[in-house]
N, C-alpha and C positions, 0 to 999 in steps of 0.2 A: 703191646705193652707187656713187660715182664711182670711175673707175679711171684711174690715171696711170702713164705711163712717164717715168722721169727718167733722162736719158742724161748721164753725166759726174758723178762723185761727189767733186769737189773740195769746198771749204768751202761754197760756195753750193749745189751740187747735193745734197750729203748733208744739209745743214740743211733744205732744202726737202722732201726725201723724208721725213725724220723728222717734220716738221711736218704734212705731208699725212696721214701715218699716224695721228698724234695726233688729227687732226680726223675720223678715222673712214673715210678713203679707203683704197682698195686700191692699193698702190704696187709697181711693178716697177722696181727700181733697177739700172742697168747701167753698167759701165765696163770699159775694157780692162785696168785694173790689178787683179789679184786681191786685193792687200792692202787696197785701198779697198772692194772689194765685201765682203770678209770683215769689215771693221770695221762695216759697216752691216747685215750679214745678219740680226742679231737685232732690228733696229729697224723693218724694213719687211716687207711681205707676201712679196716674193720679191726676191732679189738675184742677178744673174748676171754672169759675165765674158763680154764680147763686144765686137766692133768694130762700132759703128753705121754706119760708112762702108761696110760690106758689106751690101748690100740683102737678100741671102739670109738673113743672120743675123737681121735685123729681121723678115723674112717668117716665119721659123721660130718667132718669139716671138708671132706673131699680133698685131702692133702695130695693125692696123686695127680691132681690137676695143676699143682703149682710148679713153676719152673725150678724153684730152688727152696730148700728149707734150711734155716740157720738155727742151730741148737746153741743157745747162749746161756745155758744153765750154769756153767762155771765150775765150781769146786766139787760138785757131786759127781764123781766118776761113775758110780753105779747107775744114777739117773740118766746121765748122758749116753751111756752104753745102751740102756733099755730103750730110750727114745730113738736112738740111731737105728736099732734093730726094728723097731715098729715102723719107722719111716721107710726103711729098705723093703720090708715085707709088703708095705702098702704101695710100693712102686714109685716113690718120689725120685725123679731123675738125677738130681744133684743135691748133695748134702754137704753143708759146711758146719763144722763144729768147733766151738770154743773149748780150749783145753787149759788146765790150770798149770801144768808143768810138762816136762819131757816124757815122763812115764805115762801121763794121761794121753799125750800126743801119740805115743807108740801104740797104745791100746786101740785108740780110735782109728789109726792108720791100718792096723791089722783087721779091723772090722770093715775096711773098704770105704771109709769116709772120703769123699772127693777132695776136700780141703780141710786142714786143721789149722787153727790160728791160736796163738798165745798172745793176746793183745799187749800185755805188759812187756813181753820180750821183744815183740816187733817194734813197739814204740821206743824201747831202749836202743835197739839196733839203729833205728832211724836217727835218734838223738845223738848216739855215739858217732855216727858217720858225719853228722853236721858239726859236732864239736871238734872232731879230729881234723876236719878240713875247714879252716877258718873262713875260706871264701865261699863255702856252700851255703846258700840261703835257704834251700829246701830240698828234700829228697822224698820221692814217692816210690815205694816199692811196688812194682807191678807183678813180680814173681820172684822166685829165688835168684834168678839170673838177670832180670831186666828191671830197669827203673827209669824215672824221669828226674833230671837234675836241674836245679835252678841256680845259676852262677852269674856273677858279674862278667861281662865280656873280657876275655883275656887281652892284655895289652897288645899282644902280637896280632890280634884280630882287628883292632880299631883302625878304621880308614880303608879296610878291604871289604869287598862285597862277597856274598856267599858263594858265587861262582868261583872266585879266586881261591877261597879257602877250601872248597870241595871237601868238607869235613866227612861226608858220607864215605868217600873213597879212601881218604887219608886216615881217618880215626874210627870209622865204623859207627858213627852216630848221625842222628837226624836232628836238625834244629826245627822244632815244631812251633815255636813262637818267640817273639822278641818283645820285651817290655821296656818302656822308657817313661818314667813318671806314671801318669794315669793312662797312658796309651799302650794297648797290646796289639801287636801285629801277628796274627795267627797265620801260619804257613807263609812266611815271608818269601818273596820272589828271589830268584838267583841274583838279581841286580841290587838287592838291598845292601846298602853300605853300613857297616857297623859303626856306631858312634860311641863316644865316651858316655858312660852312664847307662848303656844298654844292659839289660838283664837277659841272658840267654836261657831258654827253656829247651833242654836237650834230652832226647830219647836214645837209649842204647843199652847194651849189656853192661854188666858191672865193670868189666875190664876196660871197656872203651870210656865209660864215665870217669873212671879213675885217671885215665890218660888226660881227659879234659881238665880235671882238677889241677894237674901238674903244669899246665901251660902258663 
């Protein structure tokens, strides 16, 4: 079981902590505000009141034993920098930090943060991709280069099986699931014949996914 430390329980931090717990992870949630900690206490493994800018507080929590720490403090650049440095000095192996803007991102990247996220920006990019491609039902960014696309089966695919289409060789994508109504076929076999109304869940790099959208 993976273990996470989530620091900062605003809207982003609390939602992330809850989601990680729902996925089966062990989560310690932390904030300086007792009301935020209390609101989350029943939804995570542990919730504590504490100031992550104090290295001794972090040391007492045994943060070096967590697989990942997420700094979700947000707008306060100085605080996120100090907390990042504390976590690095205490030996946390993987650090994710929320940034407010590109300047904040660049500072954190120079500090060696493993991953920096700007939630509003990433949400906007995802929404923009969906709006621009009218046939895209959903898009999940896995990294800067790869994602998962959910699209209605292209007309040229209907009536053909996956072996005939051979999309991995021709397009460089993998069909990881097919949805039809309330039924989801995960890892469909090569003999699966695509039907009208099928929703394709496709994994690939961004260039390959763009090619799928144009079919």
